[in-house]
N, C-alpha and C positions, 0 to 999 in steps of 0.2 A: 796679753795685749793686759793692760792696766784698762777699767772700765768705768765710766762715770753717769751719771743723769743728774740732769736739771728741770727743776720743775718750777714755775711759776705762778704769781699768784698776782692779781691788782689790775694795775691797768697797763695801757699799750706802750707808755714807756717802760715800767717791769718788764715786759714781755721784751722790747727790744736790748733790754737789758741783757735778760734769760740769754736772749741767741750771742749778746755777747760774749757770757760768758764759755760757752760750749763752743765758741770758736777758740776759747785762752786754752780751751783742754783739747782739743782737736788739733792743734797748734803743735801740742807740747808731746802729742803724740797717743795720747788715750783715746780709745774708743765707746761712742756711747751706747746705752740699753738700757732694758727698762730697770724702774726701780727696784724690782724685784731680786733682781740679778747683778747692779754695779755694788764695783765696791767703794767708789764716792759717792756722794749723794748732796746735792746743791738745793738746797729748798732757798727761793726767790723770794721775797715776804711781803707782803703788802700790811700796814700798818693803819689804815686810814678808819677802820673805824672797831669797835671792839669784837664786833663776828672775823674780821680779819684774821685780828691775834689769834681768836680763837683757832681758825678754820687752818694755822701757820701752828699750833701745839698740835692742834688731831693729826694732820698729816706727819709731825717727826713718830708720835705714837706709834702713825701708823705703818710705816717705814721698818721703824724698828724691830716692830713687833713682827715686821714679814720677811727680815732681812738684816737681823743683828747683829750679823760682820760687819753692812755696813758701815765708813767712816762718813756719820753724816757734819753734814755745813752749812749752818744757818747764815743767810746774810738777805739784806736789803733793807725797807725800810724799819720792820720790827726788830730787825737785828739792831738799828742803828737806834734807834728809842728804845730798848730795853735789853741791852746783852745779859747784863745779870741774869735776867728772870729766865730771857730765852736756855744760856746755859748750863742752868739746869735741870733742863730738860733732861731725863732720859736718854743713851744715845748720841746728844750731840757729841762733837770731837769739835766744832769750832765753832767762832761768830767772826765772821770780817762782814763791817759796816758799809753803810754808804760810801763812809770815807774814804775807803780803806779796796772798794772793789773791783778800782780797775788793775788792780795785780795781785788778785788771785786766784791766780795762776800760781804764780810766785810764793804765795803764803801757800796755798794748799801742797804744792809741789816743791818742797824745796829743794832750790838747788837744780829745781825738773829733774829727778831722780825716779821721776815716776813713782815713788811710792809714798800716797796719802800719806799726810799729818794721822801721828798717833799719841793719843799723849792719854794719861791715867785722870789729867784732868782738862775740859776745853780750854781751851786757846782761844785767847778773847783779841781783836785787834781791833776798834772801832773808837777812832778819834770825831773832834769837833770838824763836823761836817764843813763851819765857815771858812775852815785854814786850807780847803782844798777847794781850786778851781778848776781839777780835773772832769773831762767828761765826758764818758767810759766812752770809747772808738766803738763807731758803726761796727757789724760785721759784715767782712763782704767773702759774701755765699760762691761757694764752689757753684760750678753749675749743678742744678738740680731743680729741677723744673715743678718735683712738687711742691717748695715752697713755693703759694700764689698768695698774691700780695702780702710782702714783707715788708713790719715795722722798721720803719730808718727813724732814731731818732735822734734831735737836730737842736734838742733844746735840753734843761735841766736846772731843777731849782725855780723858787716864786722868789721875787720880794714882796709881793703883799703879805698880807696878815689877818683876813679873813680868823676872827675871834675863835670858831670850832675847828679850825686845820693844823694837823701836825705836820705839814708836809713838809713847808718849808724849813722845821728847825731836823727832820732826819733825810731833807736833799738838797741845803743849802741856798745859794743865790742864785738869781740866775743866768746862765753860763748859755754862748750858743755856739756851736758849731761855725766855724766860718762859712763864707758861701764857696766859697772856692771845695775846702772840704767835701760840702751836701753833693756838689755840684758832683765829684769824683766821685761818691760815693750813688749815685746815681748812676752816670758811665756804666759803675764797674754790675749794679743790678738788674740794668739794660743790657747789655755780655752777656751776663748770665743766666737769662730768661726771663727774667719778671717785667711783667705785662704791667701792672697795675700796682704802683708805693701807696702806701699810709706813711703819712710824716706826722710824730709823734710828738710830745713833748710834756713837760710839768705843767708848762704855762706858755702856750706854745708862740700864740697871737707876739710873743713878747719877745720873738726870736732876733736877734737880730742889737738889737739895743746897747749889750753889754760887751760890741767888738766897736775896734776905732778905724775908719767915721761909722758911729751909727748906725744903722741900715732899719728898715723899717719886713714887718711877715712878707708884705702883696711884694717886695723885692725879691727877694727868695723864691715866690711862686712867681713871678716873671721869667726872673733867670730858670730857674727847671723847666720851663716850657721853650723857651729860645735857646737854652744850651743842650741841651736833652732831647732825644728820641722815645722819649718814655709815655708809655699808650692814656696810662691813667692815672692821676697822682686825685688821690684823697687824704682830705684833710683832717687830722684827726679832732679834738675838740680844741674850740679860740674863744675864750672870753669877748660878752654883750660889747666892751670896752673897743676891742679892735677886730669888731667888724665897723671897719667903712665902706665907704662908697665904691671907693676904686676901688675894693678885694671883694667887694658884690659884683662887680660891673665885669671886675674881670672871669670872673667863674661861667659869666652872664656867656661872655662874649668868645667860651671855646668851651665844644666838648668834652678836652682834655680831660678835662678835675670834672669826681663825681658832680653830682647832683646829689648833694650828701653833706648836710653842717651839723652840728651838735656844739651848740649856745649854754651853758650852765648858766640857768636864772636860780636855782635854790630855792627860794619861796617869792610869791606875787606879792606879799604883805609889805609897804615902804616901810611898817616901822621893824619886822623881824629884818628886813637887808639892813635897816642902820643897824640891829644888834648885829650883825654878821660880822659888820664891817668893811658890808660889799661898797667896789665905789661907782652902782650908778644904781636910779632907781627904777621901780615899773614900769613908769610911763618912758624911760630910755629904752628896758627890755623889747616891750611892745612895740615901738618905735622899729628898730632894728628888724623884729622878727617879720611887718608888715612889709617892711623895704626887701626884704632875702624873699620872700613869697611873690612879691612882686613882679620879682624877675626871676626868679625861677621856679616856676609856678608847678613843676613836677617834680621836687625836690624833697627826700626827703632831711626832716626839722624835727634834729631832739636836743631834748633837755635833763639835766640833771635837777631833782629837784627835791630837800629834804622836808622829812616833817617831824614836829614835834621839839621845835627846835625851845630851848630857854624860853617859858613867860611865854609863848605861841597859845594866844586863845583859835574858840570859837570864831571867830569874826575875821582874828587874821589867819586863819586856814581859809575860811571860808573864800578872803581874796586869793588865792594861792587858787585855789579848787575852780573859783567861776576865767581866773586867767589862764591857766590850761583848758577847759574849753573852750573859751574866746578864741585864744590864738592859735592856727593851722599847724599846730606840732601834731604830730606824726608819731611817734614814741618817745620815751621817759624812762633815764634811770633813778630810780628813791630810793634813799636813803634815811628811814628814821635815823635820827640824830641818835648821833653816841658819844657819849662825851670822852676825851680825850685828855689824858690828865697834863696841866701844864697850860692847855690852853685857855684862852680867858673866858670863854661861854663853859667849861666844867667849875669855876665858881661861878654863875652867876643863879642870882634866886631864882625861883618858881619852875626847877625843873622839871619835863612834862612827861605824866608818868608811861612806863613805857608801853602799856599798854592801850593807851590812847594814841600815842606816836603811830603804832601796826595801824591802828584802828583808819587815820589817816591817809596812809599808805596806800588800806585798802580803798578806799574812796578812790585814790588817783590809781589806781592802779587799774580797777572795771574802767574809770573813764580815758584812759588812753589806751585801755585794748580796745573799746566801740570806738573808738577813731585810729587805730591803729588797721582796723581790721576794713572801717570804710575807705582809707586809705587806697589799702591793697583791691579790692572790690572795682577803683576807680581806673584799674589798669586792664579791667576782662576787657580782650578785641580790641588791644591795641599793642602795637610791636615796640617793645622795651629791648635795650642794651644790656647785657649780661657777660658775668667771667664766670664762667665752670671752676669749680672745687676739686678738692681731692677724694673728697668724701663721694659714692658711690652706691648703689644697689647693681642688682642682678639686671635690671630692665630700665632706671631709671640715673639724671645724674643731677647731684646739687646743683648750684650756682649763686650767686648773689649779683642782682642787678646793681645798675648805676648807680640809682636812688635807693639803696640798701634792704632789697623787699631778699627775703627769703626765694630759690622760685626750682621747681622742680619739673625737668628736660628729660620727658619721652626718648629711651637709647641710650646706649652709650657711649660720654663721650669724653674725650681726654680734657684732664685740667688744666687751667692755666688758658685757656683758647675765651676773646673778647669772640664773642658771635651779636645777631638778632634774634628773638623771637617772638614768637606771639603767643597770646595769653590769653589760654582758654578758661582756666577756674581758675577759684581760690577753694581752700580748707584752711581757715581761721585767719591768718592772716599773709600765709603759703601761697604764692602764685603756681598753677600749673602750664605747663605752655608748651612748644616745639620748638626748635632751634630752623631758621628760615635763610 
């Protein structure tokens, strides 16, 4: 039986795309296996930073070296942005952009003949992303309870035009799965054993704006709660503008929504946010985070922060550092600025030297590490809800708390179980406890 392997890079939406790609191939009769033995290897790439591009190129080289007979198909955001650059990499057989990702099995397996494409020159299928309105279908999992916490992508694309971001040009305009489609997906996941589902998107909070009639994101959340039996819904990243009072109150009203919010910040400086073309000001952001903490006192609150944006001065960075210090944030995704070809920010003057951006990254890293450790220690002696994960050791089981903390539980426990755990100690930011 022909074999394949899919490796995903980047955001939750990309992970969900990768699951859909895998199901396209299994539906065609291919068998998943390892990168070292697969006949067809699919690399589903990210391009949000230069490091993401380098990681994808390194993966191509690694797989081609270890499995030289494999057909390597590169897809995703890097493939959409720079198809010629990707096609020139040794070992690459095909390049399929996001524009054609929904057809990837048909393109890779002509006429479903189960013979991977092979050509002297790589085949490239990349089109105008804005001419394609398809949203890669969500996967319908078979009965496989080893898949805890599946990602369900309900939205793709972005209509914002932040000056640093390449993603709109490789993902296209914002588009949503219909409410009925999402509810059907949740029903299927629950029927197949999923007890927590993470809904994701490129700009998740804009879900529904493109539908007819237009809907709001909180309408989707309400419908999932009212029309499905899902035990736990977890939201991925939602922009500050979309954290409405209604959404916050909805999370507060039910334990079925995880106490975990992620609100991208990017900078705590008003002048930097304006150069970034972000649609909020620091005081707006601070107001949202304060409301969230007041409503959800035990919630994990995360943010994305960029260091070294063009022109960022020491005083502007200090405003960001102070904002992180003052707000009740519990974790950060920190990114040194990376110029993306074709974005307005790449042409701005006063590009910050990389070493300064990384120094600022390290300052924020150390600051948030202390805050996250304090957050973890605050739960010692308390009882918290958690879901067991697939990774285990002989004497312990790994879990994730409702509020996004790693938890090590004594004893061997099956994955995909929601339970209550008594927290006895911490090591760094990891909790240690016992199920009760």
